[in-house]
C-alpha positions as CSV (number, residue, x, y, z in Angstrom):
1,X,94.1,86.0,113.0
2,X,92.5,82.7,111.5
3,X,88.9,84.5,111.8
4,X,90.3,87.6,109.3
5,X,91.5,84.9,107.4
6,X,88.1,83.7,106.8
7,X,86.5,86.7,106.6
8,X,88.8,88.3,104.0
9,X,89.7,84.6,102.4
10,X,89.0,85.6,99.0
11,X,91.4,88.8,99.3
12,X,94.6,86.9,100.2
13,X,93.2,84.3,97.6
14,X,94.0,87.1,94.5
15,X,97.4,87.5,95.8
16,X,98.1,83.7,95.1
17,X,96.7,84.2,92.2
18,X,97.9,87.3,91.1
19,X,101.9,85.6,91.9
20,X,100.7,82.6,90.3
21,X,99.8,84.1,86.8
22,X,103.1,86.2,87.0
23,X,104.7,82.9,87.4
24,X,103.0,80.8,84.8
25,X,103.2,84.1,82.5
26,X,106.9,84.3,82.9
27,X,107.5,80.3,82.4
28,X,105.2,79.9,79.3
29,X,106.9,83.1,77.5
30,X,111.0,82.2,79.0
31,X,110.1,78.6,77.5
32,X,108.6,79.9,74.4
33,X,111.4,82.6,73.7
34,X,114.3,80.6,75.1
35,X,114.0,77.1,74.5
36,X,115.6,75.7,71.5
37,X,112.6,73.7,70.4
38,X,110.6,76.8,69.5
39,X,111.6,79.4,66.5
40,X,112.3,82.7,68.4
41,X,115.7,81.5,69.6
42,X,116.4,80.9,66.1
43,X,115.2,83.6,64.2
44,X,116.1,86.3,67.1
45,X,119.7,85.9,67.8
46,X,120.5,88.7,70.1
47,X,120.1,88.0,73.6
48,X,119.0,91.7,74.4
49,X,116.1,91.5,72.1
50,X,115.2,88.0,73.4
51,X,115.1,89.8,77.0
52,X,112.9,92.9,75.5
53,X,110.3,90.5,74.5
54,X,110.2,88.6,77.6
55,X,110.0,91.8,79.1
56,X,107.3,93.4,77.1
57,X,105.3,90.2,77.9
58,X,106.0,90.4,81.6
59,X,105.7,94.3,81.5
60,X,101.6,93.2,79.7
61,X,101.1,90.6,82.2
62,X,101.8,93.3,85.5
63,X,99.3,95.6,83.5
64,X,96.7,93.2,82.8
65,X,96.9,91.7,86.8
66,X,97.0,94.9,88.4
67,X,94.0,96.5,86.2
68,X,91.9,92.7,86.4
69,X,89.0,93.4,88.5
70,X,90.5,90.6,91.2
71,X,94.0,93.0,91.0
72,X,92.1,95.8,91.6
73,X,90.3,94.4,94.9
74,X,93.7,93.4,96.8
75,X,95.8,95.7,95.5
76,X,97.7,93.6,93.6
77,X,100.8,93.7,95.5
78,X,102.3,90.3,94.2
79,X,105.4,91.3,96.1
80,X,106.2,90.5,100.1
81,X,108.5,93.9,99.7
82,X,106.3,95.8,98.5
83,X,103.1,94.2,101.2
84,X,106.0,95.3,104.1
85,X,106.6,98.4,102.5
86,X,103.0,99.3,102.9
87,X,102.2,97.8,106.2
88,X,105.7,100.5,107.3
89,X,103.2,103.1,105.9
90,X,100.3,102.2,107.4
91,X,98.7,101.1,104.6
92,X,97.9,97.6,105.4
93,X,97.0,95.6,108.5
94,X,99.2,93.5,110.1
95,X,97.6,90.6,109.6
96,X,96.4,91.5,105.9
97,X,99.9,91.9,105.5
98,X,100.8,88.0,107.3
99,X,98.5,86.3,105.3
100,X,98.8,88.6,101.8
101,X,102.7,87.6,101.9
102,X,102.2,83.9,102.8
103,X,99.6,83.6,99.6
104,X,102.2,85.4,97.6
105,X,104.7,82.5,98.7
106,X,102.4,80.0,97.9
107,X,100.8,81.2,94.6
108,X,104.4,82.2,93.3
109,X,105.4,78.3,94.2
110,X,102.3,76.8,92.3
111,X,103.0,78.8,89.5
112,X,106.4,77.4,88.5
113,X,105.8,74.1,89.9
114,X,103.0,73.5,87.0
115,X,105.1,73.5,84.6
116,X,107.3,71.2,86.3
117,X,104.7,68.6,86.9
118,X,103.1,68.9,83.2
119,X,106.3,69.8,81.2
120,X,109.3,69.6,83.2
121,X,111.8,68.5,79.9
122,X,111.0,72.4,79.0
123,X,111.2,74.2,82.0
124,X,114.1,72.8,83.5
125,X,116.0,73.0,80.2
126,X,119.0,75.1,80.7
127,X,118.2,78.3,78.6
128,X,115.0,77.9,80.9
129,X,116.1,76.7,83.7
130,X,112.7,77.2,85.9
131,X,113.0,80.6,85.4
132,X,115.6,81.5,88.4
133,X,116.8,84.3,89.3
134,X,120.7,84.2,90.2
135,X,123.4,87.2,89.8
136,X,124.9,87.0,86.8
137,X,128.7,86.8,85.9
138,X,129.7,90.0,87.3
139,X,128.8,88.7,90.7
140,X,126.5,89.1,93.9
141,X,127.5,92.5,95.2
142,X,126.5,93.8,92.0
143,X,123.1,91.8,92.0
144,X,122.6,93.1,95.2
145,X,123.3,96.9,94.8
146,X,121.0,96.5,91.3
147,X,118.4,94.4,93.6
148,X,117.9,97.2,96.0
149,X,118.1,100.5,93.1
150,X,115.5,98.8,91.2
151,X,113.5,98.6,94.1
152,X,114.2,101.6,95.3
153,X,113.1,103.1,91.3
154,X,109.5,101.0,91.2
155,X,108.2,101.4,94.8
156,X,109.2,105.7,94.2
157,X,107.5,105.4,90.8
158,X,104.0,103.5,92.7
159,X,104.2,105.9,95.3
160,X,104.5,109.1,93.9
161,X,102.0,108.0,91.2
162,X,99.6,106.8,93.4
163,X,99.1,109.6,95.5
164,X,98.3,112.2,92.3
165,X,95.0,111.9,91.2
166,X,96.0,113.2,87.8
167,X,98.3,110.0,87.5
168,X,96.8,107.4,89.9
169,X,95.3,105.8,87.5
170,X,98.3,105.2,85.4
171,X,100.5,104.0,88.1
172,X,100.0,100.0,86.7
173,X,101.8,101.0,83.3
174,X,104.3,102.8,84.8
175,X,105.0,100.0,86.9
176,X,104.8,97.4,83.4
177,X,107.1,99.8,81.4
178,X,109.5,99.6,83.8
179,X,109.4,96.1,84.2
180,X,110.4,95.6,80.4
181,X,113.1,98.2,80.7
182,X,114.6,96.3,83.7
183,X,114.4,93.3,82.4
184,X,115.9,93.6,79.1
185,X,118.8,95.4,80.7
186,X,119.8,94.4,83.7
187,X,118.4,90.9,84.1
188,X,121.9,89.6,83.1
189,X,123.3,91.2,86.1
190,X,120.7,90.0,88.8
191,X,117.8,88.1,87.0
192,X,115.9,90.7,87.9
193,X,113.8,89.6,90.7
194,X,113.0,92.3,93.0
195,X,110.4,90.1,94.8
196,X,111.2,87.5,97.0
197,X,108.5,85.7,96.5
198,X,109.2,85.3,92.8
199,X,112.8,84.2,94.0
200,X,111.9,81.9,96.4
201,X,108.8,80.2,93.8
202,X,111.5,79.6,90.9
203,X,114.1,78.4,93.8
204,X,112.0,75.8,95.6
205,X,110.9,74.2,92.2
206,X,114.7,74.1,90.8
207,X,116.4,73.4,94.7
208,X,118.7,76.6,93.2
209,X,119.3,78.6,96.2
210,X,122.5,80.7,94.8
211,X,123.0,83.9,97.0
212,X,119.2,83.7,98.2
213,X,119.7,86.5,100.5
214,X,120.0,88.8,98.0
215,X,116.8,88.7,96.6
216,X,115.5,89.4,100.3
217,X,117.9,91.8,101.3
218,X,117.7,94.4,98.0
219,X,114.5,94.6,97.3
220,X,113.4,94.9,100.9
221,X,115.9,97.9,101.7
222,X,115.4,99.2,98.5
223,X,111.6,99.8,98.8
224,X,112.0,100.4,102.7
225,X,114.1,103.0,102.4
226,X,111.8,104.4,99.3
227,X,108.9,104.6,101.4
228,X,110.8,106.1,104.4
229,X,112.0,109.2,102.0
230,X,108.0,109.5,100.7
231,X,106.7,109.5,104.1
232,X,109.2,112.1,105.1
233,X,108.3,114.0,101.8
234,X,104.8,113.3,102.1
235,X,105.1,114.9,105.9
236,X,106.5,118.0,104.6
237,X,103.9,118.6,102.1
238,X,100.7,117.8,104.7
239,X,102.1,119.6,107.8
240,X,103.2,116.8,109.8
241,X,100.4,114.7,108.4
242,X,101.9,110.8,108.8
243,X,99.3,109.6,106.3
244,X,101.3,107.5,103.2
245,X,99.3,107.0,100.1
246,X,96.1,108.5,99.5
247,X,95.0,106.6,96.6
248,X,94.8,102.7,95.7
249,X,96.8,102.0,93.4
250,X,94.6,102.1,90.3
251,X,93.1,105.4,91.6
252,X,90.1,103.8,93.4
253,X,89.5,101.9,96.7
254,X,87.5,98.8,94.4
255,X,86.2,97.4,98.2
256,X,89.6,96.7,99.0
257,X,88.9,95.6,102.7
258,X,92.7,95.6,103.5
259,X,93.6,99.0,102.7
260,X,93.8,101.4,105.4
261,X,93.5,105.4,105.2
262,X,94.4,107.2,108.1
263,X,93.8,110.8,106.7
264,X,93.9,114.1,105.9
265,X,90.5,114.0,105.6
266,X,90.0,115.0,102.2
267,X,91.2,111.6,101.4
268,X,88.8,109.9,103.6
269,X,86.0,111.4,101.9
270,X,86.8,109.2,98.3
């Protein structure tokens, strides 16, 4: 395990960097848009429009990270639920998955903590609240259902698009678009996490553990179900072949050593 850590340390570190930068972007733009010290909140009085602005910035952030040279090398999972789903689908080795997840949690935490260390009065303001994801006034059960549903939608989108030679290069844009929509319209109900490491990052810094289990159970169950159904569909299309994704998230392998493609033969030559 530790030999592999030494060998692939740079790739694992990319996962920390990717989620860390995602959380830096989330913290920065939520402060800029929601903190009363800045003019945007006074100018844009509609909460929906402000959430759309936040969603747009996060969607663009995700796209930039996914298509960055580093993001292409690691696959830009940025999410333990994604990594574990890919592990279930034989797209990544168990040891690689362990280190991916470890560094995702580490990077996410540091991405929020840096604001506590440097801009505490801004990140701790009630309107920002460390960008925590907690259930809204509609309660934890609706939050759980929506976290499950959104996670299912996003992983199904990734799996089907990234396995199409036509659509694979645009998978990251589909993800970015979904984030814009989810943040704008779903955030009031669950905080829109779909990512255990993203939720824990804010929870650790804020010491806010309200219904934390939702942000593990919902995303993991949703993505596992999406992966299971995709695999069943894929097998039916390929004469029982168990291979899952035929292509890297961006459509190319980009020397991503942690990815394993086990067949069919027409994909092994890529």
